C-alpha positions as CSV (number, residue, x, y, z in Angstrom):
1,M,26.2,-24.1,34.1
2,E,26.1,-23.5,30.4
3,I,29.2,-22.1,28.7
4,P,28.2,-19.0,26.6
5,Q,28.9,-18.6,22.9
6,Y,31.8,-16.4,21.9
7,P,32.3,-13.4,22.3
8,N,30.5,-13.9,25.6
9,S,32.4,-15.8,28.3
10,R,32.2,-16.6,32.0
11,G,34.4,-17.5,34.9
12,I,35.3,-21.1,35.9
13,N,33.8,-22.8,38.9
14,V,34.4,-26.2,40.5
15,D,31.2,-27.7,38.9
16,D,32.8,-27.3,35.5
17,K,35.1,-30.2,36.1
18,S,32.4,-32.7,35.2
19,Q,32.0,-31.2,31.7
20,L,35.6,-30.4,31.0
21,D,37.2,-33.6,32.1
22,P,35.7,-35.7,29.3
23,L,37.1,-33.1,26.8
24,F,40.6,-33.4,28.2
25,D,40.4,-37.1,28.4
26,A,39.5,-37.2,24.6
27,L,42.2,-34.6,23.9
28,Q,45.0,-36.3,25.7
29,P,47.0,-33.1,26.1
30,R,50.8,-32.9,26.6
31,V,51.1,-29.3,27.9
32,S,50.7,-28.8,31.6
33,E,48.1,-26.0,31.4
34,L,45.4,-28.2,29.9
35,T,43.9,-29.8,33.0
36,F,40.8,-28.7,34.9
37,A,42.8,-28.3,38.1
38,N,45.3,-26.0,36.5
39,L,42.6,-23.8,34.9
40,Y,40.7,-23.5,38.1
41,L,43.6,-22.9,40.5
42,F,45.1,-20.2,38.2
43,R,41.7,-18.7,37.1
44,K,42.4,-15.5,39.0
45,A,46.1,-15.1,38.1
46,H,45.3,-15.5,34.4
47,D,41.7,-14.3,34.4
48,Y,40.6,-17.5,32.7
49,R,37.1,-17.4,31.2
50,L,35.3,-20.2,29.4
51,T,33.6,-19.7,26.0
52,R,32.2,-21.8,23.2
53,L,32.9,-21.1,19.5
54,G,30.7,-23.2,17.5
55,D,31.1,-26.6,19.2
56,A,34.6,-25.9,20.4
57,V,35.2,-25.1,24.1
58,L,38.2,-23.0,25.1
59,A,39.6,-20.7,27.7
60,L,40.4,-17.0,27.3
61,G,43.2,-15.7,29.5
62,R,45.7,-13.0,30.3
63,G,49.4,-13.1,30.9
64,Y,51.0,-11.6,34.0
65,D,51.6,-8.5,32.0
66,G,47.8,-8.3,31.2
67,S,48.1,-9.2,27.5
68,P,45.1,-11.3,26.3
69,Y,45.4,-14.8,24.8
70,F,43.5,-18.0,24.3
71,L,44.5,-21.5,25.1
72,P,44.3,-24.4,22.6
73,P,40.6,-25.4,22.4
74,F,39.7,-28.5,24.4
75,G,37.4,-30.1,21.9
76,G,35.0,-29.7,19.0
77,D,36.2,-28.1,15.7
78,I,39.5,-27.1,17.1
79,A,41.0,-25.9,13.8
80,A,38.0,-23.7,12.9
81,A,37.8,-22.1,16.3
82,T,41.6,-21.4,16.4
83,R,41.7,-19.8,13.0
84,R,38.6,-17.7,13.8
85,L,40.3,-16.2,16.9
86,L,43.6,-15.7,15.2
87,D,41.8,-13.9,12.4
88,E,40.3,-11.6,15.0
89,G,43.8,-10.7,16.2
90,L,44.0,-12.8,19.3
91,T,47.2,-14.6,20.3
92,L,47.2,-18.3,20.9
93,Y,49.4,-19.4,23.9
94,G,50.4,-23.0,24.7
95,A,50.4,-24.6,21.2
96,D,52.9,-27.4,21.0
97,D,54.4,-28.9,17.8
98,G,51.7,-31.5,17.6
99,F,49.0,-28.9,17.7
100,L,50.7,-26.8,15.0
101,S,51.1,-29.6,12.6
102,R,47.6,-31.0,13.1
103,Y,45.5,-27.8,13.2
104,L,47.6,-24.9,11.7
105,P,49.8,-26.2,8.8
106,N,51.0,-23.6,6.4
107,F,48.7,-20.9,7.7
108,G,50.9,-17.8,7.4
109,L,51.5,-17.3,11.1
110,E,54.0,-15.8,13.4
111,V,55.1,-18.7,15.6
112,V,57.3,-17.7,18.6
113,P,58.8,-20.3,20.9
114,D,58.2,-19.4,24.6
115,R,61.3,-21.0,26.2
116,D,60.4,-19.7,29.7
117,N,57.2,-21.8,29.6
118,F,58.6,-25.0,28.0
119,D,57.5,-28.1,30.0
120,Y,60.1,-30.4,31.4
121,L,59.3,-34.1,30.6
122,H,61.1,-36.8,32.5
123,L,61.2,-40.6,32.6
124,K,59.3,-41.4,35.8
125,Q,61.3,-44.5,36.6
126,E,64.5,-42.5,36.5
127,M,63.1,-39.9,38.9
128,A,61.9,-42.7,41.2
129,E,65.2,-44.6,41.3
130,L,67.9,-42.0,40.8
131,N,70.3,-44.7,39.5
132,G,73.5,-44.2,37.5
133,K,76.3,-41.7,37.5
134,K,74.2,-38.7,36.3
135,Y,72.0,-38.9,39.4
136,H,74.8,-39.5,41.9
137,K,74.6,-36.1,43.5
138,K,70.8,-36.3,43.8
139,K,71.0,-39.7,45.6
140,N,73.7,-38.3,47.9
141,R,71.5,-35.5,48.9
142,V,68.6,-37.9,49.6
143,N,70.9,-40.0,51.7
144,Y,72.2,-36.9,53.6
145,F,68.6,-36.0,54.5
146,Q,67.6,-39.5,55.5
147,L,70.6,-40.0,57.8
148,R,70.0,-36.7,59.7
149,H,66.2,-36.6,60.1
150,R,63.6,-38.8,61.7
151,H,61.1,-38.8,58.9
152,Q,58.2,-40.5,57.2
153,V,56.9,-40.3,53.7
154,E,53.1,-40.7,53.4
155,L,50.4,-40.3,50.8
156,F,48.6,-37.0,51.4
157,N,45.4,-37.2,53.4
158,E,43.1,-34.8,55.2
159,G,45.1,-35.2,58.4
160,H,48.1,-33.4,56.7
161,L,46.1,-30.3,55.6
162,D,46.8,-28.0,58.5
163,G,50.5,-28.8,58.6
164,A,50.8,-28.3,54.8
165,L,49.1,-24.9,55.0
166,E,51.4,-23.9,57.9
167,L,54.4,-25.0,55.8
168,L,53.2,-23.1,52.8
169,E,52.9,-19.9,54.9
170,Q,56.5,-20.4,56.1
171,W,57.7,-21.0,52.6
172,R,56.0,-17.8,51.5
173,R,57.6,-15.7,54.2
174,V,61.1,-17.1,53.4
175,R,60.7,-16.4,49.7
176,A,59.4,-12.9,50.4
177,E,62.5,-12.3,52.6
178,F,64.6,-13.4,49.6
179,G,62.9,-10.7,47.6
180,E,61.1,-13.1,45.3
181,E,57.8,-11.3,45.0
182,S,57.0,-11.5,41.3
183,S,54.2,-14.0,41.2
184,L,54.4,-15.2,44.8
185,A,50.9,-14.2,45.8
186,Q,49.3,-16.0,42.9
187,E,51.4,-19.1,43.4
188,V,50.6,-19.3,47.1
189,E,46.9,-18.7,46.5
190,G,46.8,-21.5,43.9
191,A,48.7,-23.9,46.2
192,T,46.4,-23.1,49.1
193,E,43.3,-23.9,47.1
194,A,44.9,-27.0,45.7
195,L,45.4,-28.3,49.3
196,R,41.9,-27.4,50.4
197,L,40.2,-28.7,47.3
198,R,42.5,-31.6,46.6
199,E,39.8,-34.3,46.4
200,A,37.3,-32.1,44.5
201,L,40.0,-31.3,41.9
202,G,41.2,-34.9,41.6
203,L,44.7,-34.2,42.9
204,S,47.0,-36.8,44.6
205,G,50.1,-36.1,46.7
206,V,52.8,-37.1,49.0
207,V,54.1,-35.5,52.2
208,V,57.4,-35.7,54.1
209,L,57.1,-35.6,57.9
210,V,60.0,-34.7,60.1
211,D,59.5,-35.5,63.8
212,G,55.8,-35.8,62.9
213,A,55.5,-32.3,61.3
214,V,54.8,-31.6,57.6
215,R,58.1,-30.3,56.1
216,G,57.3,-30.9,52.4
217,F,54.5,-31.8,50.1
218,A,53.9,-32.4,46.4
219,L,50.6,-32.5,44.5
220,G,49.7,-33.6,41.0
221,E,47.4,-35.5,38.7
222,R,47.2,-37.5,35.5
223,L,47.8,-35.3,32.4
224,N,47.3,-38.0,29.8
225,R,47.5,-41.8,29.6
226,E,51.3,-41.9,29.7
227,T,52.1,-38.8,31.7
228,A,51.5,-37.5,35.3
229,V,52.1,-33.8,36.1
230,C,53.4,-32.3,39.3
231,H,51.6,-29.0,39.9
232,F,53.0,-28.0,43.3
233,E,56.1,-28.9,45.2
234,K,56.8,-27.0,48.4
235,G,59.2,-27.7,51.3
236,D,61.4,-26.3,54.1
237,L,64.0,-24.4,52.2
238,F,66.6,-25.0,54.9
239,L,66.5,-28.9,54.9
240,E,69.1,-30.1,52.5
241,G,68.0,-33.1,50.5
242,L,64.3,-32.6,51.2
243,Y,63.3,-31.5,47.7
244,Q,65.3,-34.4,46.1
245,L,63.4,-36.8,48.4
246,L,60.1,-35.2,47.5
247,D,60.9,-35.6,43.8
248,R,61.8,-39.2,44.2
249,E,58.9,-40.2,46.4
250,F,56.3,-38.5,44.2
251,S,57.6,-40.4,41.2
252,R,57.9,-43.7,43.2
253,L,54.5,-43.7,45.0
254,L,52.1,-42.0,42.6
255,F,50.7,-42.8,39.2
256,P,52.4,-46.2,38.6
257,E,50.6,-46.6,35.3
258,C,52.5,-43.5,33.8
259,S,55.9,-43.6,32.1
260,Y,56.5,-39.9,32.1
261,L,56.4,-37.0,34.6
262,N,55.8,-33.4,33.4
263,R,57.3,-31.0,35.9
264,E,56.0,-27.9,34.3
265,Q,58.0,-24.8,33.4
266,D,60.8,-22.7,34.9
267,L,59.3,-19.3,34.1
268,G,62.7,-18.0,33.2
269,E,64.0,-18.2,36.7
270,P,67.8,-19.1,36.4
271,A,68.0,-21.2,39.6
272,L,64.8,-23.1,38.8
273,R,66.0,-23.7,35.3
274,Q,69.2,-25.1,36.5
275,A,67.4,-27.3,39.1
276,K,65.0,-28.7,36.5
277,L,67.8,-29.3,33.9
278,S,69.8,-31.2,36.5
279,Y,67.2,-34.0,36.4
280,H,68.0,-34.6,32.7
281,P,64.7,-34.2,31.0
282,V,64.0,-36.5,28.1
283,E,62.2,-33.7,26.3
284,L,61.8,-30.0,26.7
285,L,58.2,-29.8,25.5
286,A,58.1,-26.6,23.3
287,K,55.2,-24.3,23.7
288,Y,54.6,-21.4,21.3
289,R,52.8,-18.1,21.1
290,V,51.0,-17.8,17.8
291,R,49.4,-14.9,16.0
292,R,48.4,-14.0,12.5
293,S,51.4,-12.9,10.5
294,R,51.6,-9.2,9.7
295,H,53.7,-10.1,6.7
296,P,52.2,-13.2,5.1
297,F,54.3,-15.0,2.6
């Protein structure tokens, strides 16, 4: 389906993967939002819509508070399209340092770092091996789990789907009982579609089975030539060491050609931030909100 010229736009459908994937492949993005699967799975949560400005293709979206923004263009004349939309008063979300230096140098902009949405970048080998003193507690928790549970780790396949969906519903109920309702519905909806449309979206995953039942899963994809991204990681919240095992096995079994793993953002949740920092990221990939300066220098 044709992508309309700005200011017209349209929603995203699965068939758009064939025309967007080549753009992302050429772009080699570093930020986790810029994959087809991410755009599709969160199209409702962020009201993502595709538009074309000249020869540039991009997505318009909205934050959880309803504020409009646009993502960095996927291809074409990226600089011209970005400046045009900034001139119209729109906010750019998801620009990293490389984008700013390449496309918006000295442009009289308000550039605000969005710490809650910084991506966590890790060395994949470190995540897979958990060697050294700094990972001692992680390895102990993995060992604790392995000694207490009859388990198997397998690559995700269609036979795991029903068990993964059942686990996801259990995870949702527990989180709801803990009072964590902020964006729970959107997250569960995205994860459900990711499980059901895994092959169509090009996602790969691992599962942890305990006594033959799915107790944890993780799904992700290639982000660029050097980096994989883990979009979803869900498990039984009462099995100590399960999440550490999931982290390790995702890194060990999937995307061997990649050196880095992007584990996305913490959304400002203190417990999630602490957990992600405990894996010693090699980089917090800064993302910025950018708009035209009201007080140009």
